[in-house]
C-alpha positions in Angstrom: 8.4 -1.7 35.2 6.7 -0.3 32.2 8.1 -1.6 28.9 10.5 1.2 26.9 9.2 2.2 23.6 10.6 4.2 20.8 8.5 5.9 18.2 10.8 6.3 15.1 8.4 8.8 13.4 6.4 12.0 14.5 3.4 10.2 15.4 0.0 12.4 16.3 -0.4 13.3 19.9 -3.5 11.1 21.0 -1.8 8.1 20.2 1.4 9.0 21.7 -0.5 10.6 25.1 -2.2 6.6 25.0 1.0 4.9 24.7 2.7 7.3 27.7 -0.1 6.0 30.0 1.4 2.3 29.7 5.0 2.4 28.5 8.2 4.8 29.1 8.0 6.0 25.7 10.7 8.2 23.3 10.2 9.7 20.3 13.7 9.0 17.7 12.6 11.3 14.8 13.8 9.2 11.8 17.1 7.5 13.3 20.0 7.0 10.8 20.6 3.1 10.9 23.8 3.5 12.6 22.1 5.4 15.3 19.5 3.1 16.0 21.9 0.0 16.5 23.3 2.0 18.9 20.2 2.3 21.0 17.8 -0.6 19.8 18.9 -2.9 22.7 17.1 -0.7 25.1 14.0 -0.9 23.8 11.4 -3.7 24.2 9.3 -2.6 21.5 9.2 0.1 18.8 6.6 1.7 16.3 7.4 2.4 12.8 6.2 4.2 9.8 7.3 2.9 5.9 10.5 5.3 6.2 11.8 3.3 9.0 13.6 0.5 7.7 14.2 -2.2 10.2 16.6 -5.2 8.5 18.2 -8.3 10.1 21.5 -6.1 11.2 19.0 -3.9 13.4 17.0 -7.1 14.6 20.1 -8.6 15.5 21.0 -5.7 17.5 17.4 -5.7 19.3 18.0 -7.7 22.5 15.1 -6.8 24.6 13.0 -6.1 21.2 9.5 -7.7 21.4 7.3 -6.3 19.1 7.6 -3.9 15.9 4.5 -1.9 15.5 3.9 -0.7 12.0 2.2 2.5 11.6 1.2 1.3 7.9 -0.8 -1.3 6.4 2.2 -2.1 4.3 5.4 -4.1 6.3 7.9 -4.8 3.8 10.4 -2.3 5.0 10.7 -4.8 7.8 12.7 -8.2 7.5 10.3 -10.4 9.1 12.4 -13.5 8.3 15.1 -11.8 11.0 12.0 -10.7 13.2 10.2 -14.1 13.0 13.7 -16.0 14.2 14.3 -13.5 17.1 10.8 -14.3 18.3 9.6 -10.5 17.7 5.9 -9.9 16.7 5.3 -7.9 13.8 1.9 -6.3 13.1 0.4 -3.5 11.1 -2.9 -1.4 10.7 -6.3 -1.7 8.6 -9.4 -0.3 9.1 -9.7 3.0 8.1 -6.6 3.2 6.4 -7.8 0.3 3.7 -11.0 2.8 2.8 -8.5 5.7 2.4 -6.4 3.8 0.0 -9.1 2.2 -1.9 -10.7 6.4 -2.3 -7.3 7.1 -3.5 -7.0 4.3 -6.2 -10.8 5.1 -7.9 -9.4 8.6 -8.0 -6.4 7.8 -9.8 -8.9 5.6 -11.9 -11.1 8.1 -12.7 -8.3 10.5 -13.6 -6.4 8.2 -15.5 -9.5 7.6 -18.0 -10.9 11.1 -17.9 -7.3 12.8 -18.3 -8.0 14.8 -15.2 -4.4 15.5 -14.3 -3.5 16.2 -18.2 -6.5 18.7 -18.5 -5.8 20.6 -14.9 -1.7 20.9 -17.0 -3.2 21.7 -20.3 -5.5 24.7 -18.7 -3.1 26.2 -16.6 -0.1 26.1 -19.7 -2.7 28.5 -21.6 -3.7 25.5 -24.3 -7.4 26.1 -24.1 -7.5 28.3 -27.1 -11.1 27.4 -28.4 -14.1 24.6 -27.6 -13.2 23.3 -30.8 -9.7 22.2 -29.6 -10.8 20.5 -26.7 -13.4 18.3 -28.7 -11.5 17.4 -31.0 -8.3 16.7 -28.5 -10.6 15.0 -25.9 -13.4 13.2 -27.8 -11.7 9.9 -27.4 -11.4 9.9 -23.2 -13.3 6.9 -21.7 -15.5 6.4 -18.9 -15.1 4.2 -16.0 -18.8 3.6 -16.1 -19.7 0.5 -17.4 -16.3 -1.2 -17.4 -14.8 -4.5 -16.4 -12.4 -3.9 -13.4 -10.1 -6.6 -12.3 -8.5 -6.3 -8.8 -5.6 -8.2 -8.2 -5.5 -8.6 -4.5 -8.6 -8.9 -2.7 -7.6 -7.9 1.3 -9.3 -5.2 3.4 -8.1 -2.9 0.7 -9.2 -5.0 -2.7 -12.4 -5.0 -1.1 -13.1 -1.6 -0.1 -11.9 -0.7 -4.0 -14.3 -3.4 -5.1 -17.0 -1.4 -3.2 -16.4 1.8 -4.9 -16.0 0.5 -8.5 -19.2 -1.2 -8.1 -21.1 1.7 -7.3 -19.4 3.1 -10.3 -21.4 0.7 -12.2 -18.5 -1.4 -13.5 -18.0 -5.5 -13.4 -16.1 -6.6 -11.0 -13.4 -9.5 -11.6 -10.7 -10.3 -9.2 -7.9 -12.9 -8.3 -6.2 -13.4 -4.7 -4.5 -16.0 -3.2 -8.1 -17.3 -1.4 -11.4 -17.2 -2.7 -13.2 -14.4 -0.7 -17.2 -15.5 -0.9 -18.4 -12.5 1.0 -17.3 -9.7 -1.5 -18.4 -12.3 -4.2 -21.9 -12.1 -3.1 -21.7 -8.4 -1.7 -20.5 -6.9 -4.9 -21.4 -9.6 -7.3 -17.1 -9.9 -8.1 -16.2 -12.8 -10.1 -13.2 -15.0 -9.0 -10.5 -15.8 -12.2 -7.2 -17.1 -12.3 -4.4 -14.6 -12.6 -4.4 -14.2 -16.5 -7.7 -14.7 -17.1 -8.2 -11.2 -15.0 -5.6 -9.6 -17.2 -7.5 -10.8 -20.2 -10.8 -10.2 -19.3 -10.8 -6.7 -17.6 -10.8 -3.1 -19.3 -9.0 -1.6 -16.0 -6.8 -3.8 -13.7 -5.9 -2.7 -10.2 -3.0 -3.4 -8.4 -3.9 -4.2 -4.4 -1.1 -6.8 -3.5 1.6 -6.8 -0.6 5.0 -7.1 -1.9 6.7 -10.6 -1.4 8.9 -13.0 -3.2 6.1 -14.2 -5.2 4.6 -10.7 -6.5 8.0 -9.2 -7.6 7.3 -7.7 -10.9 4.0 -9.4 -11.4 3.1 -7.1 -14.0 6.3 -7.7 -16.5 6.8 -7.9 -20.3 4.9 -11.1 -20.5 1.9 -10.4 -18.7 1.5 -6.9 -20.0 1.1 -8.9 -23.3 -2.3 -9.9 -22.1 -2.9 -6.4 -21.3 -3.0 -5.0 -24.6 -5.5 -2.3 -25.2 -6.1 -2.1 -21.2 -5.5 0.4 -18.2 -3.1 -0.2 -15.1 -3.5 1.3 -11.8 -1.0 0.2 -9.2 -1.8 1.5 -5.1 0.0 -1.9 -4.0 3.9 -1.7 -3.7 6.1 -0.3 -6.8 7.9 -3.8 -7.2 5.0 -5.0 -8.2 5.4 -3.6 -11.6 8.5 -3.9 -14.1 8.4 0.0 -14.9 10.8 -0.5 -17.8 8.3 -2.6 -19.6 5.5 -0.9 -18.4 7.0 2.2 -20.1 8.1 0.1 -23.3 4.2 -1.0 -23.7 3.3 2.8 -23.3 5.3 4.2 -25.7 4.1 1.2 -28.3 0.5 1.7 -27.4 -0.1 -1.5 -26.1 -0.9 -0.2 -23.0 -3.7 2.6 -23.1 -2.6 4.2 -19.3 -1.0 3.8 -16.1 -2.0 5.1 -13.2 0.6 4.7 -9.9 0.8 6.3 -6.4 3.9 3.7 -6.0 7.5 3.6 -7.8 10.2 0.6 -8.0 12.7 3.3 -6.5 11.4 6.0 -4.0 11.7 9.2 -4.2 11.7 9.3 -7.7 12.9 12.8 -9.6 13.7 11.2 -13.2 11.8 8.7 -15.1 10.8 8.4 -18.6 7.0 8.5 -17.5 7.5 11.8 -17.0 7.6 12.1 -20.5 4.6 10.3 -20.9 1.6 12.6 -19.7 -1.3 12.0 -21.9 -1.3 8.4 -21.0 0.0 8.6 -16.9 -1.3 9.7 -14.0 1.7 9.8 -11.3 1.5 10.6 -7.5 4.2 10.4 -4.7 3.3 7.8 -2.8 0.5 9.4 -0.3 -2.6 7.6 -1.1 -2.8 6.4 3.0 -1.9 10.1 4.0 -4.9 11.8 5.4 -5.5 13.2 9.0 -8.2 10.7 9.7 -6.3 7.8 8.6 -2.8 9.3 10.5 -4.5 9.5 13.5 -6.6 6.5 13.0 -3.4 4.4 12.1 -1.2 5.6 15.2 -4.1 4.7 17.7 -4.1 1.2 16.1 -0.6 1.1 15.9 -0.2 1.6 19.7 -3.3 -0.9 20.5 -1.6 -3.6 18.7 1.7 -3.0 20.7 0.0 -3.1 23.8 -2.1 -6.0 23.0 1.3 -7.6 22.9 2.1 -6.3 26.0 -1.0 -7.7 27.5 -0.4 -11.0 26.4 -3.1 -10.8 23.7 -2.7 -11.7 19.9 -3.6 -8.7 17.9 -5.7 -9.6 14.8 -3.1 -7.8 12.7 -0.3 -9.6 13.5 1.8 -10.3 10.5 3.8 -13.3 11.3 2.3 -15.8 13.3 5.0 -18.1 12.9 5.6 -16.3 16.0 3.8 -17.6 18.1 5.4 -21.1 17.9 9.1 -19.3 18.6 8.0 -17.2 21.5 4.7 -17.8 23.2 2.6 -14.3 23.7 2.3 -15.5 27.5 6.0 -15.6 27.7 6.3 -11.7 27.1 3.3 -10.2 29.0 4.3 -7.0 30.7 1.4 -5.2 31.4 
């Protein structure tokens, strides 16, 4: 019998076709929690987007579930502890997604320092009255070239950001849970303690996952170490205490803030909207590109099929699950 799988979002056709070669697949477009809880017991595997929250209550109902394959690099929308306790394998994707997100991070960095988003709005509003006005108003903007870029989190995305930032003529500092000697050799990145990265960098880039340890890692205390610096968040909204950032921006202590992620999404009202010169705000779409969507779909399907084949995926998130339910015991293909 083929494994029964539910895809909980609109996935690209090519990976969906590949999935259907090996599994009985249903597409359930963004089901409500109560609706998913009624049917989750039927499935051996699910493929989910960041918009599909899989909490402990859903997992408790998942009697047959063996694998949750995330169509994303992040996995904070899954209760990992609950999944692990139940012997459910959780996977994520990497590869081209890291490159796409890193590209976006550099775009945010340049837009923030060179005031590109502000300038676009400036010209559309008919404010370009004379060259003199531009020269007088924009003469203090800064370039990325020659800056010290501090990257917090040196996983696949952090490394991809480091390579691009180095190509822009910057010096790379970083902090991560462990040293990454490969990127140190490749771009001459310098490993420093967390607080030293904040103190010594001109631009700080957040590329960390959302965990208990990283919650509000940028807060009123750590922002004091970043006076006169720029902050770019490409990780998760909860890494930043937004109220503290807004306060620092309004007081002129933080030079600028660019972010693709927010504490509570979607965002329709925020004091950040009022701070135009010092901010660049985008609606959590750094990983969205046609190429990335296709690649993520292919990887998400590949990860799910590997579990069903009794193979351990490289991007297995919860490796402790191997002690609870050996991979050989859930082989179905």
